[in-house]
C-alpha positions in Angstrom: 121.4 66.3 81.0 123.5 63.6 82.7 123.3 60.4 80.7 122.6 57.0 82.3 123.5 53.5 81.5 120.9 50.9 82.5 121.2 47.2 82.4 118.3 45.2 81.1 117.1 41.7 81.9 114.6 39.6 80.0 112.9 37.8 82.9 110.6 35.6 80.7 111.3 31.9 81.3 114.1 32.9 83.8 114.5 31.5 87.3 113.9 34.3 89.9 117.3 33.5 91.5 119.0 34.1 88.1 117.3 37.4 87.6 118.2 38.5 91.2 121.8 37.5 90.6 122.0 39.5 87.4 120.3 42.5 89.0 122.8 42.5 91.9 125.7 42.2 89.5 124.5 45.2 87.5 124.2 47.3 90.6 127.6 46.3 91.9 129.3 47.0 88.5 127.9 50.6 88.5 124.7 50.5 86.4 122.5 53.6 87.0 119.4 51.6 86.9 117.7 48.4 85.7 115.1 47.6 83.2 113.5 44.2 83.8 110.6 42.9 81.7 108.2 40.0 81.3 105.3 40.7 79.0 103.6 37.3 79.4 99.9 37.8 79.6 99.3 34.8 81.8 98.2 36.0 85.2 100.1 33.4 87.2 103.3 34.2 85.3 102.8 37.9 86.0 102.3 37.4 89.7 105.5 35.3 89.8 107.3 38.1 88.0 106.0 40.8 90.3 107.1 38.7 93.3 110.6 38.5 91.7 110.6 42.2 91.3 109.8 42.7 95.0 112.6 40.3 96.0 115.0 42.3 93.8 114.0 45.6 95.4 114.9 44.3 98.8 118.4 43.6 97.6 119.1 46.3 95.0 119.0 50.0 95.6 119.0 51.6 92.1 116.0 52.8 90.0 114.1 49.9 88.6 111.9 50.0 85.4 109.6 47.1 85.0 107.9 46.1 81.8 104.9 43.9 82.3 101.5 43.0 80.7 99.2 46.0 81.1 95.6 46.2 79.9 93.9 47.5 83.1 94.4 50.0 85.8 94.9 47.1 88.2 97.9 45.9 86.2 99.7 49.3 86.6 98.8 49.4 90.3 100.3 46.0 90.9 103.4 46.9 89.0 104.0 50.2 91.0 103.1 48.6 94.3 106.2 46.5 93.9 108.2 49.7 94.6 109.5 50.1 91.1 110.4 53.6 90.0 108.6 53.3 86.7 106.2 50.9 85.0 106.8 50.4 81.3 103.9 49.9 78.9 104.5 48.8 75.3 102.6 50.8 72.6 100.4 48.9 70.2 97.0 48.8 68.5 95.4 47.8 71.8 97.3 50.4 74.0 94.9 50.9 77.0 95.0 54.7 77.0 92.0 55.2 79.2 93.3 52.7 81.8 96.7 54.4 81.7 94.9 57.7 82.3 93.3 56.3 85.4 96.7 55.1 86.7 98.2 58.5 86.2 95.3 60.1 88.1 95.9 57.7 91.0 99.7 57.7 91.1 100.5 61.1 89.6 102.6 62.0 86.6 106.1 60.7 85.9 105.5 57.1 87.0 104.9 55.5 83.5 107.1 55.1 80.4 105.8 54.0 77.0 108.0 51.7 74.9 107.9 51.9 71.1 109.2 49.3 68.6 111.2 51.3 66.2 111.9 48.6 63.6 110.6 50.2 60.4 109.3 46.8 59.1 106.9 46.4 62.0 105.9 49.8 63.3 104.2 51.2 60.2 105.7 54.6 61.1 103.6 54.9 64.3 106.6 56.0 66.4 107.2 58.8 64.0 103.8 60.3 64.7 104.6 63.6 66.6 100.9 64.0 67.4 100.8 60.6 69.1 103.9 61.4 71.2 102.5 64.8 72.2 99.2 63.3 73.2 101.0 60.8 75.5 103.0 63.7 77.0 99.7 65.5 77.8 98.4 62.3 79.3 101.2 62.4 81.9 103.7 59.9 80.6 107.2 60.4 82.0 109.2 59.5 78.9 109.6 57.1 76.0 111.7 54.0 75.3 112.7 53.3 71.7 113.8 49.8 71.0 115.3 48.0 68.0 117.1 51.1 66.8 120.3 52.2 65.2 121.5 55.7 65.5 121.1 56.6 61.8 117.4 55.7 61.5 116.0 57.4 64.6 118.0 60.6 65.1 115.2 62.8 63.7 112.5 60.9 65.7 114.5 61.3 68.9 115.1 65.0 68.3 111.4 65.5 67.7 110.3 63.7 70.9 108.6 66.1 73.4 110.0 64.0 76.2 113.4 62.4 77.1 114.1 59.2 75.3 115.7 56.0 76.6 117.1 53.7 73.9 117.0 50.0 74.4 118.8 47.2 72.7 121.9 44.9 72.6 123.9 47.9 71.4 127.6 47.9 70.6 130.0 50.5 72.0 129.9 52.8 69.0 126.1 52.9 68.9 126.0 53.7 72.6 128.4 56.6 72.2 126.5 57.9 69.2 123.1 57.7 70.9 124.2 59.2 74.3 125.7 62.1 72.4 122.2 63.1 71.2 120.6 65.9 73.3 117.2 64.2 73.8 118.6 60.8 74.9 118.7 60.5 78.7 120.2 57.0 78.7 120.6 53.6 77.1 119.2 50.3 78.3 121.6 47.6 77.2 123.0 44.2 78.1 126.2 44.9 76.2 128.0 45.6 79.5 126.8 42.5 81.4 129.6 41.4 83.7 131.7 44.5 83.0 132.7 47.5 85.2 130.2 50.1 84.0 131.8 52.7 86.2 134.9 52.5 84.0 132.7 52.7 80.9 131.0 55.8 82.2 134.4 57.4 83.0 135.7 56.7 79.5 132.5 58.1 77.9 133.0 61.2 80.0 136.5 61.5 78.4 134.6 61.7 75.0 132.5 64.6 76.3 129.4 62.6 77.3 128.2 63.8 80.7 127.6 60.4 82.4 126.7 59.9 86.1 130.2 59.4 87.3 131.8 59.6 90.7 133.9 62.8 90.7 135.8 64.1 93.8 135.1 67.7 94.7 138.7 67.9 96.0 142.0 66.5 94.9 143.8 64.2 97.3 146.7 66.7 97.4 144.4 69.1 99.4 144.0 66.5 102.2 146.1 66.6 105.3 148.0 63.3 105.4 150.3 61.7 107.9 154.0 61.4 107.4 153.4 58.4 105.1 150.8 60.1 102.9 147.9 58.3 104.5 144.4 59.5 105.5 142.2 57.5 107.9 138.8 56.4 106.6 135.8 55.8 108.9 133.5 53.4 107.1 129.7 53.4 107.7 126.8 51.4 106.4 125.0 53.8 104.1 121.5 52.7 105.3 121.9 52.3 109.1 125.0 54.6 109.6 126.5 51.9 111.7 130.3 52.3 111.9 131.8 49.2 110.2 135.5 49.7 110.3 138.4 52.1 110.1 141.1 51.9 107.4 143.6 54.1 105.5 143.9 55.5 102.0 146.8 56.9 100.1 146.3 58.9 96.9 146.3 55.8 94.7 143.8 54.0 96.8 141.5 57.1 96.9 141.6 57.5 93.1 141.1 53.8 92.5 138.0 53.8 94.9 136.4 56.6 92.9 137.3 55.1 89.5 136.0 51.6 90.3 133.3 52.3 92.9 134.8 49.6 95.1 136.5 50.6 98.4 140.2 50.3 98.0 142.6 50.9 101.0 146.3 51.0 101.8 147.4 48.2 104.1 150.1 49.5 106.5 151.1 46.0 107.5 151.5 44.7 103.9 152.6 48.1 102.5 150.3 47.6 99.6 146.9 48.5 98.2 144.0 46.1 99.0 140.5 46.0 97.6 138.1 45.2 100.4 136.5 41.8 99.7 138.9 40.8 97.0 139.6 37.5 98.9 136.5 37.1 101.1 133.9 38.3 98.6 132.7 40.9 101.2 133.1 43.9 98.9 132.2 47.4 99.9 130.5 49.4 97.2 131.0 53.2 97.5 127.9 55.3 98.0 129.3 58.6 99.4 132.6 60.1 100.5 133.0 63.1 102.9 135.9 64.9 104.4 136.0 66.4 107.9 136.5 70.1 108.7 140.3 69.7 109.0 140.6 67.8 105.8 142.4 65.0 107.6 139.7 62.2 108.0 137.4 60.7 105.3 133.9 59.4 106.1 132.8 56.7 103.6 129.3 55.4 103.3 129.2 52.0 101.7 127.0 49.1 100.7 128.6 46.2 102.5 128.3 42.7 101.2 128.6 40.2 104.0 130.7 41.1 107.1 133.0 44.1 107.3 135.2 42.5 110.0 137.6 39.6 109.2 136.2 37.9 112.3 132.9 37.5 110.6 131.2 40.2 112.6 129.1 42.8 110.7 131.2 45.6 112.3 134.8 45.6 113.7 133.4 47.4 116.7 131.8 44.5 118.5 133.8 44.5 121.8 132.1 46.5 124.5 134.5 48.3 126.9 132.0 50.1 129.1 128.4 51.2 128.9 126.1 53.6 130.6 122.4 52.8 130.2 120.6 55.1 127.8 117.6 55.2 125.5 118.0 55.2 121.8 115.6 57.8 120.4 116.6 57.5 116.8 113.2 57.1 115.1 114.1 54.4 112.6 116.2 52.5 115.1 113.3 52.4 117.6 110.7 51.4 115.0 113.0 48.8 113.6 113.8 47.3 117.0 110.1 47.3 118.0 109.2 45.7 114.7 111.8 43.0 115.3 110.4 42.2 118.7 106.9 41.8 117.2 108.3 39.6 114.5 110.1 37.5 117.1 106.7 37.1 119.0 105.2 35.7 115.8 108.1 33.3 115.2 108.6 32.4 118.9 105.2 32.8 120.7 105.3 33.9 124.3 102.6 32.8 126.7 100.4 35.7 127.9 101.7 38.0 125.2 99.1 40.5 123.9 101.0 40.5 120.5 100.5 36.8 120.3 96.9 37.2 121.2 96.5 39.4 118.1 98.3 37.0 115.9 96.2 34.1 117.1 93.0 36.0 116.4 94.1 36.8 112.9 94.0 39.5 110.3 90.4 40.7 111.0 91.1 41.3 114.7 94.3 43.2 113.8 92.5 45.3 111.3 89.7 46.1 113.8 92.3 47.3 116.3 94.1 49.4 113.7 90.7 51.0 112.9 89.9 51.6 116.6 93.3 53.2 117.2 93.0 55.4 114.1 89.7 56.7 115.5 91.4 57.4 118.9 94.0 59.5 117.1 91.2 61.6 115.5 89.5 62.2 118.8 92.8 63.0 120.6 93.8 65.5 117.9 90.7 67.5 118.6 91.7 67.9 122.3 94.2 70.6 123.5 96.4 68.1 125.4 99.0 66.8 122.9 100.2 64.1 125.4 97.1 62.1 124.7 97.7 62.4 120.9 101.3 61.1 121.3 100.0 58.2 123.3 97.4 57.3 120.7 99.8 57.6 117.8 102.2 55.3 119.7 99.3 52.8 120.2 98.4 53.0 116.5 102.0 52.5 115.4 102.3 49.4 117.6 99.1 47.8 116.1 100.3 48.9 112.6 103.5 47.0 113.1 101.6 43.9 114.1 99.7 44.3 110.8 102.9 44.8 108.9 104.4 41.6 110.4 101.2 39.7 109.6 101.3 40.9 106.0 105.2 40.4 105.6 105.9 44.2 105.1 108.8 45.8 107.0 110.0 49.4 107.5 112.5 49.1 104.7 109.6 48.6 102.3 107.8 51.6 103.7 110.8 53.9 103.8 111.7 53.0 100.2 108.2 53.8 99.0 108.3 57.2 100.8 111.8 57.9 99.2 110.4 57.1 95.8 107.6 59.5 96.3 109.9 62.2 97.4 112.0 61.8 94.2 108.9 62.3 92.1 
């Protein structure tokens, strides 16, 4: 089992902007995921918290565990509708087992975690109850979080757990090493590494025999075909859109440093020195994936780009058009995104005579009515042998669906992320 290091953030009484800033820093420093919680029972506070989570998930692309007040099925639904990977429910005397069961029936297994307070002075031994843990496993809980622990007082309980355990607290380095070495511990949730390079931490833990989620190259740099100066060109792409951002060069030191730190590091031929992309501008590139071509002489890097890749301020260095033949872009996500942006522009900048603006002017009820009508047209077309009609009706439906999405402030990134989360489960 590969071991994870999650950052955690107490969002109670915190400004949303501060929580977002901390979340982004954790991701950039190499955390495998985030645990963010706010157990305030006040409904307005919970709604504000869930809006904060949604904002974070638009900026951060690592698994997110959210702990929030849960007493009804609706509470779990709202939590998972944010796009979070897991909802976390604290165990107590009023644990809503029946409502949790409803949520598992709706969302499937492996979407909820249960958190136990393991302080012996307050738990009355509840977390030691193997029958309780097994009953939660049977219910469909994905795993357990034990908090307020030290390695010596919970080793037996962790070993006896029927599900993987995450351990949460402000743990010191020795505790983290000791806990991650336990077979049944899948990871730790800690704020001990706030502001630190967690990738380096995971590499050092690996040296102690703990199998962390580190970046490891499948080939040594010596196996690459370099030029006379020991350099390999690197084509850099945005990991989401696949847009080519820039081309640079790496020598062996730059390559190894990139993998060790998770930040793209290149060799500057003009300065004859290493340079970390973004070190002066703040426009860092965080490594997502490296590939080598069939001749082992060119690297493809997929990155999360902060700000602009080009020193001119352009997103990509390839902004100067030399020649162009008219063609249609049939990349599904590109087409849907472009069409969505046109519809969004119509809402922001109304155009006289526009059917799209007519729908926006009529409001949500008219848009929903059209979506319903188009869905019915799809059903009818699907029963006919001519698939051309079906394609036409699906396109009609997708257009009206995008109008609805714009009206409700949902974009394709939200939808794709939700589909990706379901695929993982």
